[in-house]
C-alpha positions, 0 to 999 in steps of 0.5 A: 664554956663546957663542950656540948652534949651529943643528942641522938636524933637518928629517927626524929631527924628523918620524920616530920611526925609529931607523936609523943617521942618525936615531940620530946626529942624536938623540944629537948633539942630546942631547949638545949640550944648550943648546949647540944649537937644533934647526931644520927647513925647513918646506915648508908654511910655506916657511921655516926655523924652530925646532922645535915641541913635537910635533917635540921629542916625536918626538925624545924618543920611545923606542919603535921605529917601523915606517917611516922616512918623515917624517910631518907631522900634518894640524894642523901642515901647516894651521897652517904654511900659514895662517902662510904665507898671512898673511905670517908665514913670515919669523920670524928664527932665533935668534942663533947661532954656527954650523950643524951638519947631521947628516942626508943632506938632501933636495932640498927642504932643499938648495934652502932651504939658502941661506936657512939659511946667510944666517941663520947666524953662524959656520961651517956644517958637515955630517956625511958618513956614507958613499959607499955609494950610489956603491960599491954602487948595486945594493944601494942604493935607486934614489932614493938612487942617483939623488939622491947625485951632486947631494948630494955637489956640494951639500956643497961649499957648506959651510965644513967636512965632518965625516966619520964615519970615515977611510974616508968622508973618503977617499971624499968627497975622492976623489969631489971630486977626480974631479969637479974641484972647485976649492976644496972645504971641509976634511974632517975624520974625527971618528969617532962616539960611542956611548951607553955601557951603564948597567951595566958589561959582565959576563964571559960566562956559560956557554951555556944548554942551547939553545946560544949566541945570535948577535945581528945588529943592523942594518937589513934592506937589501941592503948589510947582507948578511943573505942571506950571514949567513942562508946561513952560519947554515943551513950551521951548523945543517945541520952540527949546531951548536946556536945561535939567531940573533936579528935586530933592525932595520927592513926596507927594502921594496925592498932587504930583500925577499929577506932577509925572504923567506929569514927566513920560509923558515928560520922555516917550516923550524923553524930557531931564528931570531927577527926582531923588526923595529925595537927601542927602546933598552931592547929593544936593550940587552936583546938585547945582554945576552942574546946570546953574540956578534954578527955584523955582516955588512955589505958597507960602512959609513960607521961601523958603530955596531952594532960599537962598541955590541956591544963596549961591551956586552962582546960580541965582534963578527964583522965585515969587516976592511976600510973603516970597520968595520976602523977600529972593530975595531982596538981589540980584541974583534972577529973580523975577516974578509977577506970577508963571504961565506957561507963565511967567516961560516960558518967564523967561526961554527963557530970561535966556537961550538966555542971558548967560550974564544976568545969569552971572550978577545974579550969581555975585550978588548972590556971593556978598550976605552975608547969615545968618548961622544956628549959626547966627540964633540960636544966634538971636533966643536965644537972643530974648528968653532971652529978652521976658518979664516975662510970666504969666503961660498960660493954654495949 
């Protein structure tokens, strides 16, 4: 049996948030099983190490967290500082067959990558999620926008990049070409997997007397375009349509503030709008089970897990026809839009609310699709890593 991969979980092992990248990192860890060893850069010990018990507990946590940020308990920081002071920070990492970095790493982690690369035997691969910070800087947190160009240059030090969609792959290659990078690493589009529902999705039942339930899953932040969805729903409520809107997702304080204010205003006006904040996996599964169809109004995505997850639960999804979302929608089950402005979303809502037969047909198409699991994804990723050409050591 070959040595395991190293899996960098420097952020995910220190937060219980379940936004997109954290879900990818957690799911990949589970799928790789004994084939990977989780590692983290310890800023207090100033070295790389394997994960401790409390960090594994964070990875296993199922409850939703209200904050995205990393958290280090006082006892853990003091223990690491003591270990550094007594000179035990150079504990070697285990024998390994390569490295996978599924996160968008911080500047501190980037500065520590040369030491991790030196401890790695085999290919060093990073996942690339999206270039939204370049495409939509006005809807992206300012810290992310400022950090992103350096991050894209740091990716050049890897031996291969696994982009989560063809759209993300093209964006990264185009940026490196514009930058004039002489010898960029190979970039392969490997679409993500999902956790399949425990039960087979059932055909839709007739709507209740309270009307259809429209679900939207995704972080409340600027690029997710909730303001357009809320305006579209208000137009349909004002037009007499009977349905409720259910929103699930962690809110971003900077770019999600306007959407949160609009949510509160519509609730105060008596509109049938429910916002739960972040949800656990069990709560998310229940939300999919109870909805009639979903809307994912995002302007741009690297992959768009909520679209595929909605379809895997047998629920049609309204989403953009272009970019990575268009890639996910191609297999059927989606009502795709040329744009995701309020008028277009309102028209799609009116169409599906008025034609339950079309909703049923889309749901049937969703149930007939086959979906890649995280196990499938891990198998595809590791097979590609084994086929990467022998590398010349790069300077980080």
